[in-house]
DSSP file (Angstrom, degrees, kcal/mol; ACC not computed):
  #  RESIDUE AA STRUCTURE BP1 BP2  ACC     N-H-->O    O-->H-N    N-H-->O    O-->H-N    TCO  KAPPA ALPHA  PHI   PSI    X-CA   Y-CA   Z-CA
    1    1 A M              0   0    0      0, 0.0    67,-0.5     0, 0.0     2,-0.0   0.000 360.0 360.0 360.0 136.8   26.6    6.5   52.8
    2    2 A S     >  -     0   0    0     65,-0.1     4,-2.4     1,-0.1     5,-0.2  -0.322 360.0-113.5 -73.8 161.4   23.7    9.0   52.7
    3    3 A E  H  > S+     0   0    0      1,-0.2     4,-2.9     2,-0.2     5,-0.2   0.885 118.2  54.4 -61.6 -37.8   22.8   10.7   49.4
    4    4 A A  H  > S+     0   0    0      2,-0.2     4,-2.1     1,-0.2    -1,-0.2   0.921 109.7  45.8 -63.8 -43.5   23.9   14.0   50.9
    5    5 A A  H  > S+     0   0    0      2,-0.2     4,-2.1     1,-0.2    -1,-0.2   0.913 113.5  50.2 -65.2 -41.9   27.3   12.6   51.8
    6    6 A L  H  X S+     0   0    0     -4,-2.4     4,-2.7     1,-0.2    -2,-0.2   0.923 108.9  52.0 -60.4 -44.5   27.6   11.1   48.3
    7    7 A Q  H  X S+     0   0    0     -4,-2.9     4,-2.6     1,-0.2    -1,-0.2   0.903 108.1  51.0 -62.2 -40.7   26.6   14.4   46.7
    8    8 A R  H  X S+     0   0    0     -4,-2.1     4,-2.0     2,-0.2    -1,-0.2   0.922 112.1  47.3 -61.0 -43.1   29.3   16.3   48.7
    9    9 A D  H  X S+     0   0    0     -4,-2.1     4,-2.4     1,-0.2    -2,-0.2   0.903 112.3  49.6 -64.4 -41.0   31.9   13.7   47.6
   10   10 A V  H  X S+     0   0    0     -4,-2.7     4,-3.2     2,-0.2     5,-0.2   0.903 108.2  53.1 -66.0 -41.3   30.8   13.9   43.9
   11   11 A I  H  X S+     0   0    0     -4,-2.6     4,-2.0     2,-0.2    -1,-0.2   0.926 110.7  47.3 -59.9 -44.6   30.9   17.7   44.0
   12   12 A R  H  X S+     0   0    0     -4,-2.0     4,-1.0     2,-0.2    -1,-0.2   0.926 113.0  49.8 -60.9 -44.0   34.5   17.6   45.2
   13   13 A Y  H >X S+     0   0    0     -4,-2.4     4,-2.4     1,-0.2     3,-1.0   0.938 108.9  50.6 -60.8 -48.6   35.3   15.0   42.6
   14   14 A L  H 3X S+     0   0    0     -4,-3.2     4,-1.7     1,-0.3    -1,-0.2   0.884 104.8  58.9 -58.6 -38.8   33.8   17.0   39.7
   15   15 A G  H 3< S+     0   0    0     -4,-2.0    -1,-0.3    -5,-0.2    -2,-0.2   0.783 118.0  30.5 -61.5 -27.2   35.8   20.1   40.8
   16   16 A S  H << S+     0   0    0     -3,-1.0    -2,-0.2    -4,-1.0    -1,-0.2   0.684 120.4  49.0-103.8 -21.2   39.0   18.2   40.3
   17   17 A A  H  < S+     0   0    0     -4,-2.4    94,-2.8    -5,-0.2    95,-0.3   0.774  85.6  90.7 -94.2 -28.1   38.2   15.7   37.5
   18   18 A L  B  < S-A  110   0A   0     -4,-1.7     2,-0.3    -5,-0.3    92,-0.1  -0.516  71.3-130.5 -79.0 133.5   36.6   17.9   34.8
   19   19 A C        -     0   0    0     90,-0.7    38,-0.2    -2,-0.3    -2,-0.1  -0.593  49.3 -75.5 -74.1 140.9   38.7   19.5   32.1
   20   20 A Q  S    S+     0   0    0     -2,-0.3     2,-0.1    36,-0.1    36,-0.1  -0.572 109.4  52.9 -87.0 149.4   37.9   23.1   31.7
   21   21 A P  S    S+     0   0    0      0, 0.0    36,-0.8     0, 0.0     2,-0.3   0.440  84.8 130.8 -78.4 142.4   35.8   24.8   30.6
   22   22 A A  E     -B   56   0B   0     34,-0.2     2,-0.3    -4,-0.1    34,-0.2  -0.984  33.5-165.7-154.8 152.0   33.2   23.0   32.5
   23   23 A A  E     +B   55   0B   0     32,-2.7    32,-3.3    -2,-0.3     2,-0.3  -0.988   9.0 172.0-139.6 149.6   30.3   23.8   34.8
   24   24 A F  E     +B   54   0B   0     -2,-0.3     2,-0.3    30,-0.2    30,-0.2  -0.986   2.3 173.4-152.6 153.3   28.2   21.8   37.2
   25   25 A F  E     -B   53   0B   0     28,-2.0    28,-2.5    -2,-0.3     2,-0.3  -0.991  29.8-110.5-157.2 159.0   25.5   22.6   39.7
   26   26 A A  E     -B   52   0B   0     -2,-0.3    26,-0.2    26,-0.2    25,-0.1  -0.646  24.0-134.3 -88.9 148.4   23.0   20.9   42.1
   27   27 A V        -     0   0    0     24,-2.7     2,-2.4    -2,-0.3     3,-0.0  -0.926  18.2-134.0-101.6 120.0   19.3   21.1   41.5
   28   28 A P        +     0   0    0      0, 0.0    23,-0.1     0, 0.0    17,-0.1  -0.423  49.2 148.5 -77.3  75.1   17.5   21.9   44.7
   29   29 A N        +     0   0    0     -2,-2.4    19,-0.1     1,-0.2    22,-0.0   0.109  48.5  75.8-102.2  23.5   14.8   19.3   44.4
   30   30 A N  S    S-     0   0    0     -3,-0.0    -1,-0.2     7,-0.0     7,-0.0  -0.660  71.0-161.8-128.1  77.2   14.3   18.5   48.1
   31   31 A P        -     0   0    0      0, 0.0     3,-0.1     0, 0.0     6,-0.1  -0.199  22.2-127.7 -62.2 151.5   12.2   21.5   49.5
   32   32 A R  S    S-     0   0    0      1,-0.1     2,-0.3     2,-0.0     3,-0.0   0.808  83.2 -12.0 -67.7 -31.8   12.1   22.0   53.2
   33   33 A N  S  > S-     0   0    0      1,-0.1     4,-2.4     0, 0.0     5,-0.1  -0.918  81.8 -81.9-159.1 179.1    8.3   22.1   53.4
   34   34 A A  H  > S+     0   0    0     -2,-0.3     4,-2.5     1,-0.2     5,-0.2   0.871 124.2  51.8 -63.1 -38.7    5.2   22.4   51.2
   35   35 A I  H  > S+     0   0    0      2,-0.2     4,-2.3     1,-0.2    -1,-0.2   0.937 111.0  47.2 -64.8 -45.4    5.4   26.1   50.9
   36   36 A A  H  > S+     0   0    0      1,-0.2     4,-2.7     2,-0.2    -2,-0.2   0.897 111.4  53.2 -61.7 -39.2    9.0   25.9   49.7
   37   37 A G  H  X S+     0   0    0     -4,-2.4     4,-2.4     2,-0.2    -2,-0.2   0.915 108.8  47.8 -61.8 -44.5    8.0   23.2   47.3
   38   38 A R  H  X S+     0   0    0     -4,-2.5     4,-2.4     2,-0.2    -1,-0.2   0.909 112.5  50.1 -62.8 -41.3    5.2   25.3   45.8
   39   39 A N  H  X S+     0   0    0     -4,-2.3     4,-1.5     2,-0.2    -2,-0.2   0.927 111.3  47.5 -63.8 -44.9    7.6   28.2   45.4
   40   40 A L  H  <>S+     0   0    0     -4,-2.7     5,-2.6     1,-0.2     4,-0.4   0.904 111.8  51.0 -63.0 -40.9   10.3   26.1   43.7
   41   41 A K  H ><5S+     0   0    0     -4,-2.4     3,-1.4     1,-0.2    -1,-0.2   0.917 108.9  50.9 -62.0 -43.0    7.7   24.6   41.4
   42   42 A A  H 3<5S+     0   0    0     -4,-2.4    -1,-0.2     1,-0.3    -2,-0.2   0.806 108.2  53.8 -64.1 -28.4    6.4   28.1   40.5
   43   43 A L  T 3<5S-     0   0    0     -4,-1.5    -1,-0.3    -5,-0.2    -2,-0.2   0.462 132.7 -87.9 -86.9  -1.4   10.0   29.1   39.7
   44   44 A G  T < 5S+     0   0    0     -3,-1.4    -3,-0.2    -4,-0.4     2,-0.1   0.397  74.1 146.3 117.3  -3.7   10.5   26.1   37.3
   45   45 A L      < -     0   0    0     -5,-2.6     2,-0.4    -6,-0.1    -1,-0.3  -0.455  32.5-156.3 -65.2 136.6   11.6   23.1   39.3
   46   46 A R    >   -     0   0    0     -2,-0.1     3,-1.7     1,-0.0    -1,-0.0  -0.918  22.5-101.4-118.1 142.8   10.1   19.9   37.8
   47   47 A K  T 3  S+     0   0    0     -2,-0.4    32,-0.0     1,-0.2   -18,-0.0  -0.323 107.3  24.3 -57.7 137.3    9.5   16.6   39.5
   48   48 A G  T 3  S+     0   0    0      1,-0.3    -1,-0.2   -19,-0.1    32,-0.1   0.446  80.1 156.0  88.5   0.0   12.2   14.1   38.7
   49   49 A A    <   -     0   0    0     -3,-1.7    -1,-0.3     1,-0.1   -20,-0.1  -0.343  50.5-103.2 -59.7 139.1   14.9   16.6   37.9
   50   50 A P        -     0   0    0      0, 0.0    14,-0.2     0, 0.0   -23,-0.2  -0.208  22.1-121.2 -61.2 155.4   18.4   15.0   38.3
   51   51 A D  S    S+     0   0    0     12,-0.6   -24,-2.7     1,-0.1     2,-0.4   0.864  93.7  25.1 -65.2 -37.4   20.4   16.0   41.4
   52   52 A L  E     -BC  26  63B   0     11,-2.2    11,-2.8   -26,-0.2     2,-0.4  -0.965  62.9-156.4-132.3 145.9   23.3   17.4   39.4
   53   53 A M  E     -BC  25  62B   0    -28,-2.5   -28,-2.0    -2,-0.4     2,-0.4  -0.985  12.9-166.8-119.5 134.4   23.8   18.8   36.0
   54   54 A V  E     -BC  24  61B   0      7,-2.8     7,-2.7    -2,-0.4     2,-0.5  -0.975   5.2-172.4-124.7 133.4   27.2   18.7   34.3
   55   55 A F  E     +BC  23  60B   0    -32,-3.3   -32,-2.7    -2,-0.4     2,-0.3  -0.979  26.3 133.5-127.9 116.5   28.2   20.7   31.2
   56   56 A A  E >   +BC  22  59B   0      3,-2.3     3,-2.0    -2,-0.5   -34,-0.2  -0.964  63.0   5.7-161.9 144.0   31.5   20.1   29.6
   57   57 A Q  T 3  S-     0   0    0    -36,-0.8     3,-0.1    -2,-0.3   -35,-0.1   0.843 126.8 -58.3  51.8  40.8   33.0   19.5   26.1
   58   58 A N  T 3  S+     0   0    0      1,-0.2     2,-0.4     0, 0.0    -1,-0.3   0.749 115.0 116.6  60.6  26.6   29.6   20.2   24.5
   59   59 A I  E <   -C   56   0B   0     -3,-2.0    -3,-2.3     2,-0.0     2,-0.4  -0.973  50.6-157.0-124.0 138.4   28.1   17.4   26.5
   60   60 A T  E     -C   55   0B   0     -2,-0.4    29,-2.0    27,-0.4     2,-0.4  -0.966  12.4-174.9-117.1 133.1   25.3   17.7   29.0
   61   61 A I  E     -Cd  54  89B   0     -7,-2.7    -7,-2.8    -2,-0.4     2,-0.5  -0.991  14.7-156.7-131.2 130.4   24.8   15.1   31.7
   62   62 A G  E     -Cd  53  90B   0     27,-2.9    29,-2.1    -2,-0.4     2,-0.5  -0.930  15.9-161.9-102.5 126.7   22.1   14.8   34.4
   63   63 A I  E     -Cd  52  91B   0    -11,-2.8   -11,-2.2    -2,-0.5     2,-0.6  -0.940   7.7-163.2-116.4 121.0   23.2   12.7   37.4
   64   64 A E  E     - d   0  92B   0     27,-3.1    29,-2.9    -2,-0.5     2,-0.4  -0.903  15.3-151.7 -98.8 120.0   20.7   11.2   39.8
   65   65 A L  E     + d   0  93B   0     -2,-0.6     2,-0.4    27,-0.2    29,-0.2  -0.764  16.6 179.5 -96.3 137.4   22.5   10.2   43.0
   66   66 A K        -     0   0    0     27,-2.3     6,-0.0    -2,-0.4    -2,-0.0  -0.995  27.5-121.0-136.6 141.9   21.1    7.4   45.1
   67   67 A A    >   -     0   0    0     -2,-0.4     3,-1.6     1,-0.1   -65,-0.1  -0.240  52.7 -84.9 -67.1 170.0   22.1    5.7   48.4
   68   68 A A  T 3  S+     0   0    0    -67,-0.5    -1,-0.1     1,-0.3   -66,-0.1   0.840 130.7  28.0 -50.5 -41.2   22.9    2.0   48.2
   69   69 A K  T 3  S+     0   0    0      2,-0.1    -1,-0.3    25,-0.0    -2,-0.0   0.312  93.1 126.6-105.7   8.2   19.2    1.0   48.6
   70   70 A G    <   -     0   0    0     -3,-1.6     2,-0.4     1,-0.1    -4,-0.1  -0.319  48.1-143.4 -67.2 148.8   17.7    4.2   47.1
   71   71 A R        -     0   0    0     -2,-0.0     2,-0.4     0, 0.0    -4,-0.1  -0.876  12.7-119.2-116.9 147.7   15.1    3.7   44.3
   72   72 A V        -     0   0    0     -2,-0.4     2,-0.1     1,-0.1    -6,-0.0  -0.706  34.7-133.2 -81.8 129.8   14.5    5.8   41.3
   73   73 A S     >  -     0   0    0     -2,-0.4     4,-2.6     1,-0.1     5,-0.2  -0.305  19.9-109.9 -79.7 166.4   10.9    7.2   41.3
   74   74 A E  H  > S+     0   0    0      1,-0.2     4,-2.6     2,-0.2     5,-0.2   0.900 121.3  53.7 -60.8 -40.7    8.5    7.1   38.4
   75   75 A D  H  > S+     0   0    0      2,-0.2     4,-2.4     1,-0.2    -1,-0.2   0.897 109.6  48.0 -61.6 -39.8    8.9   10.9   38.0
   76   76 A Q  H  > S+     0   0    0      2,-0.2     4,-2.8     1,-0.2     5,-0.2   0.924 111.0  50.1 -67.6 -43.9   12.7   10.5   37.8
   77   77 A D  H  X S+     0   0    0     -4,-2.6     4,-2.3     1,-0.2    -2,-0.2   0.930 112.5  47.9 -57.1 -46.0   12.4    7.7   35.2
   78   78 A A  H  X S+     0   0    0     -4,-2.6     4,-2.3     1,-0.2    -2,-0.2   0.910 112.8  47.7 -64.2 -42.8   10.1    9.9   33.1
   79   79 A M  H  X S+     0   0    0     -4,-2.4     4,-3.0     2,-0.2     5,-0.2   0.909 110.8  51.2 -66.3 -41.3   12.4   12.9   33.4
   80   80 A H  H  X S+     0   0    0     -4,-2.8     4,-2.6     2,-0.2    -2,-0.2   0.918 110.3  49.7 -61.0 -42.4   15.4   10.9   32.5
   81   81 A E  H  X S+     0   0    0     -4,-2.3     4,-2.0    -5,-0.2    -2,-0.2   0.926 112.7  47.1 -61.2 -44.9   13.6    9.5   29.4
   82   82 A L  H  X S+     0   0    0     -4,-2.3     4,-1.3     2,-0.2    -2,-0.2   0.931 112.4  49.2 -63.1 -46.0   12.6   13.1   28.4
   83   83 A L  H  <>S+     0   0    0     -4,-3.0     5,-2.9     1,-0.2     3,-0.3   0.906 109.0  53.0 -61.2 -41.2   16.1   14.4   28.9
   84   84 A N  H ><5S+     0   0    0     -4,-2.6     3,-1.5     1,-0.2    -1,-0.2   0.904 107.0  52.0 -60.4 -40.7   17.6   11.6   26.9
   85   85 A K  H 3<5S+     0   0    0     -4,-2.0    -1,-0.2     1,-0.3    -2,-0.2   0.786 107.1  54.5 -64.9 -26.3   15.2   12.4   24.0
   86   86 A C  T 3<5S-     0   0    0     -4,-1.3    -1,-0.3    -3,-0.3    -2,-0.2   0.377 127.6 -99.9 -87.2   3.3   16.5   16.0   24.3
   87   87 A G  T < 5S+     0   0    0     -3,-1.5     2,-0.6     1,-0.3   -27,-0.4   0.611  80.6 133.8  89.7  12.6   20.0   14.8   23.9
   88   88 A V      < -     0   0    0     -5,-2.9    -1,-0.3    -6,-0.2     2,-0.3  -0.861  52.4-135.2 -98.5 124.2   21.0   15.0   27.5
   89   89 A F  E     -d   61   0B   0    -29,-2.0   -27,-2.9    -2,-0.6     2,-0.3  -0.580  26.3-167.3 -72.9 136.0   22.8   11.9   28.8
   90   90 A T  E     +d   62   0B   0     -2,-0.3     2,-0.3   -29,-0.2   -27,-0.2  -0.944   9.7 178.8-127.3 152.2   21.5   10.8   32.2
   91   91 A A  E     -d   63   0B   0    -29,-2.1   -27,-3.1    -2,-0.3     2,-0.5  -0.996  24.8-140.2-149.9 145.3   22.8    8.3   34.8
   92   92 A V  E     -d   64   0B   0     -2,-0.3     2,-0.4   -29,-0.2   -27,-0.2  -0.942  32.4-173.7-103.1 124.6   21.8    7.0   38.2
   93   93 A C  E     -d   65   0B   0    -29,-2.9   -27,-2.3    -2,-0.5     3,-0.1  -0.948  28.7-177.9-128.5 142.2   24.9    6.7   40.3
   94   94 A R  S    S+     0   0    0     -2,-0.4     2,-0.3   -29,-0.2   -26,-0.1   0.292  75.3  24.4-116.7   4.6   25.5    5.2   43.8
   95   95 A S  S  > S-     0   0    0      1,-0.1     4,-1.6   -28,-0.1    -1,-0.1  -0.977  80.6-106.1-159.3 164.8   29.2    6.1   44.2
   96   96 A V  H  > S+     0   0    0     -2,-0.3     4,-2.5     1,-0.2     5,-0.2   0.877 120.5  58.0 -64.3 -36.9   31.8    8.5   42.9
   97   97 A N  H  > S+     0   0    0      1,-0.2     4,-2.3     2,-0.2    -1,-0.2   0.900 105.1  49.9 -59.3 -40.7   33.2    5.6   40.8
   98   98 A E  H  > S+     0   0    0      2,-0.2     4,-2.4     1,-0.2    -1,-0.2   0.856 108.6  52.8 -67.6 -33.9   29.9    5.2   39.1
   99   99 A V  H  X S+     0   0    0     -4,-1.6     4,-2.6     2,-0.2    -2,-0.2   0.938 108.7  49.9 -63.6 -45.7   29.8    9.0   38.4
  100  100 A E  H  X S+     0   0    0     -4,-2.5     4,-2.2     1,-0.2    -2,-0.2   0.925 111.5  48.5 -58.4 -44.9   33.3    8.7   36.8
  101  101 A T  H  X S+     0   0    0     -4,-2.3     4,-2.9     1,-0.2    -1,-0.2   0.911 110.7  51.2 -61.6 -42.8   32.1    5.8   34.6
  102  102 A A  H  X S+     0   0    0     -4,-2.4     4,-1.8     2,-0.2    -2,-0.2   0.907 109.1  50.6 -62.4 -42.1   28.9    7.8   33.6
  103  103 A L  H  <>S+     0   0    0     -4,-2.6     5,-2.3     1,-0.2     4,-0.4   0.923 113.7  44.5 -61.8 -43.9   31.1   10.8   32.6
  104  104 A M  H ><5S+     0   0    0     -4,-2.2     3,-1.3     1,-0.2    -2,-0.2   0.898 110.3  54.6 -68.5 -39.8   33.3    8.6   30.5
  105  105 A D  H 3<5S+     0   0    0     -4,-2.9    -1,-0.2     1,-0.3    -2,-0.2   0.835 104.9  55.1 -61.3 -31.8   30.3    6.7   29.0
  106  106 A A  T 3<5S-     0   0    0     -4,-1.8    -1,-0.3    -5,-0.2    -2,-0.2   0.603 126.6-103.6 -76.7 -10.8   28.9   10.1   27.9
  107  107 A G  T < 5 +     0   0    0     -3,-1.3    -3,-0.2    -4,-0.4     2,-0.2   0.530  68.5 149.2 103.8   7.7   32.2   10.8   26.1
  108  108 A L      < -     0   0    0     -5,-2.3     2,-0.5    -6,-0.2    -1,-0.3  -0.511  41.3-138.2 -76.6 141.4   33.9   13.2   28.5
  109  109 A K        -     0   0    0     -2,-0.2   -90,-0.7   -90,-0.1     2,-0.3  -0.849  25.5-155.5 -92.0 134.9   37.7   13.3   28.8
  110  110 A L  B     -A   18   0A   0     -2,-0.5   -92,-0.2   -92,-0.1     3,-0.1  -0.754  25.5-120.8-113.1 158.0   38.8   13.6   32.4
  111  111 A K  S    S-     0   0    0    -94,-2.8     2,-0.3    -2,-0.3   -93,-0.1   0.840  90.1 -25.7 -63.1 -34.0   41.9   15.0   34.0
  112  112 A G        -     0   0    0    -95,-0.3     2,-0.3    -3,-0.0    -1,-0.2  -0.973  67.5 -99.2-168.7 171.8   42.6   11.6   35.6
  113  113 A R    >   -     0   0    0     -2,-0.3     3,-1.8    -3,-0.1     2,-0.2  -0.759  44.3 -96.1-104.4 151.1   40.9    8.4   36.9
  114  114 A I  T 3  S+     0   0    0     -2,-0.3    -1,-0.1     1,-0.3   -97,-0.0  -0.469 111.7   4.2 -62.7 128.4   40.0    7.6   40.4
  115  115 A G  T 3         0   0    0     -2,-0.2    -1,-0.3     1,-0.1     0, 0.0   0.529 360.0 360.0  74.5   4.1   42.8    5.5   41.9
  116  116 A A    <         0   0    0     -3,-1.8    -2,-0.1     0, 0.0    -1,-0.1   0.477 360.0 360.0 -87.5 360.0   44.9    5.9   38.8
């Protein structure tokens, strides 16, 4: 499964699994070209930012999505470390099941479990 397909599945999952109030959004960290990349950087995008940010129950979670063979970059490792120091839970996930586990590991209560 591609990262884009995984992200679509995760977005659908978050919409049904999170207890309200909750918010989540994608970070547009794959610019179309160099000009778009420079513009996003000038507007505040930082290398290594997680693909998704989730805010619920006074917990903030950054989720980096990866395809089965995808690798975490040095910039992503550094950003995750910084976010963790700032009190943001981060996780690298390769499936919706791993996202669910990451949310629970961060302490979120969910509406239900996958397959439950």
